[in-house]
C-alpha positions in Angstrom: -39.2 -2.4 -2.7 -39.2 0.5 -5.1 -37.3 3.0 -2.9 -34.3 0.7 -2.5 -32.9 -0.8 0.6 -34.8 -0.8 3.9 -33.8 1.5 6.7 -32.7 -1.5 8.8 -30.6 -3.0 6.1 -29.0 0.5 5.5 -28.2 0.8 9.2 -26.7 -2.7 9.2 -24.4 -1.7 6.4 -23.4 1.6 8.0 -22.7 -0.2 11.3 -20.6 -2.8 9.5 -18.4 -0.1 8.1 -18.0 1.5 11.5 -17.0 -1.8 13.0 -14.5 -2.4 10.2 -12.9 1.0 10.8 -12.9 0.4 14.6 -11.3 -3.1 14.0 -14.1 -4.5 16.3 -13.7 -8.1 15.1 -16.5 -9.5 17.4 -19.1 -7.0 16.3 -17.9 -7.2 12.7 -18.4 -11.0 12.7 -22.0 -10.8 14.0 -22.9 -8.0 11.5 -21.5 -9.9 8.6 -23.5 -13.0 9.7 -26.7 -10.9 9.9 -26.0 -9.4 6.5 -25.3 -12.8 4.9 -28.5 -14.2 6.3 -30.5 -11.3 4.8 -28.6 -11.7 1.4 -29.3 -15.5 1.5 -33.1 -14.7 1.4 -32.7 -11.8 -1.2 -29.4 -11.4 -3.1 -29.8 -7.6 -3.3 -31.0 -7.2 0.3 -34.0 -5.2 -0.8 -36.5 -6.6 1.6 -39.0 -4.7 3.7 -38.0 -4.0 7.3 -40.6 -6.5 8.5 -38.9 -9.4 6.6 -35.5 -8.4 7.8 -36.8 -8.4 11.4 -38.1 -11.9 10.9 -34.7 -13.0 9.7 -32.9 -11.4 12.6 -35.5 -12.9 15.0 -34.7 -16.3 13.6 -31.0 -15.8 14.2 -31.7 -14.6 17.7 -33.6 -17.8 18.4 -30.8 -19.9 17.0 -28.3 -18.1 19.4 -30.6 -18.7 22.4 -30.8 -22.4 21.5 -27.1 -22.5 21.1 -26.6 -20.9 24.6 -29.0 -23.5 26.1 -27.0 -26.4 24.5 -23.7 -24.9 25.7 -25.1 -24.7 29.2 -25.8 -28.4 29.1 -22.2 -29.0 27.8 -20.8 -26.7 30.5 -18.8 -24.5 28.2 -18.7 -21.1 29.9 -16.4 -19.3 27.5 -18.5 -20.2 24.5 -21.7 -19.2 26.4 -20.2 -15.8 27.0 -19.3 -15.4 23.4 -22.8 -16.3 22.3 -24.3 -13.9 24.8 -22.2 -11.1 23.4 -23.4 -12.0 19.9 -27.0 -12.1 21.1 -26.7 -8.6 22.6 -25.5 -7.2 19.2 -28.3 -9.0 17.3 -30.9 -7.6 19.7 -29.8 -4.1 18.9 -31.4 -4.5 15.4 -34.7 -5.7 16.7 -37.6 -3.6 17.8 -38.3 -3.8 21.6 -40.1 -6.9 22.7 -43.8 -6.8 23.2 -45.1 -7.7 26.6 -47.7 -10.5 27.0 -50.4 -7.9 28.0 -49.6 -5.9 24.9 -49.8 -9.0 22.7 -53.2 -9.9 24.2 -54.4 -6.3 23.4 -53.1 -6.5 19.9 -54.8 -9.8 19.3 -58.1 -8.6 20.9 -58.1 -5.5 18.6 -57.3 -7.7 15.5 -60.1 -10.1 16.4 -62.6 -7.2 16.7 -61.3 -5.7 13.4 -61.7 -8.9 11.5 -64.9 -9.9 13.2 -63.4 -13.3 14.1 -65.7 -15.5 16.1 -64.3 -19.0 16.3 -61.1 -21.1 16.0 -61.8 -21.3 12.3 -60.7 -17.7 12.1 -57.4 -18.3 13.9 -55.3 -18.4 10.6 -56.6 -15.1 9.4 -56.1 -13.5 12.8 -52.5 -14.8 13.2 -51.7 -13.7 9.6 -52.9 -10.1 10.3 -51.3 -9.9 13.8 -47.9 -11.0 12.4 -48.1 -8.8 9.3 -48.9 -5.7 11.5 -46.4 -6.5 14.2 -43.3 -8.3 12.8 -41.6 -8.2 16.2 -44.3 -10.2 17.9 -43.5 -13.6 19.3 -45.5 -16.1 17.3 -46.0 -18.6 20.1 -47.3 -15.9 22.5 -49.6 -14.5 19.8 -50.9 -18.0 19.0 -51.6 -18.6 22.7 -53.5 -15.3 23.0 -55.5 -16.0 19.9 -56.5 -19.5 21.1 -57.4 -18.1 24.5 -59.6 -15.3 23.1 -61.3 -17.3 20.4 -62.4 -20.2 22.6 
């Protein structure tokens, strides 16, 4: 990225400094984790916002899975801690797209690409996810399958 860091990465850095000054250990820990996950993918953190959203989404899914496992193990304190982390992580993600909106996006992409059969599913999914990094891959995949039948 020629113009330097993405807006999302810059916001993360600013919020990290604010959390440090406020001595908000819980928030600071989550922000450091997010930043380290981004830096693991690119040591300078100069990724486009779309890539950073994917990394944050992956972390969100990990937290949700952890919460589910902790529910099975009946560990309410740890569940609460993970829910707090999840809330902080979600602040850095674009708002979720509803199933109806996903269907509409997929429908428009199919029309745009002139897709006619399941053979075109890969191209449709690639375009949908490139244009909408916040979209849930599973939901988009289901919509594509349904509309390309």
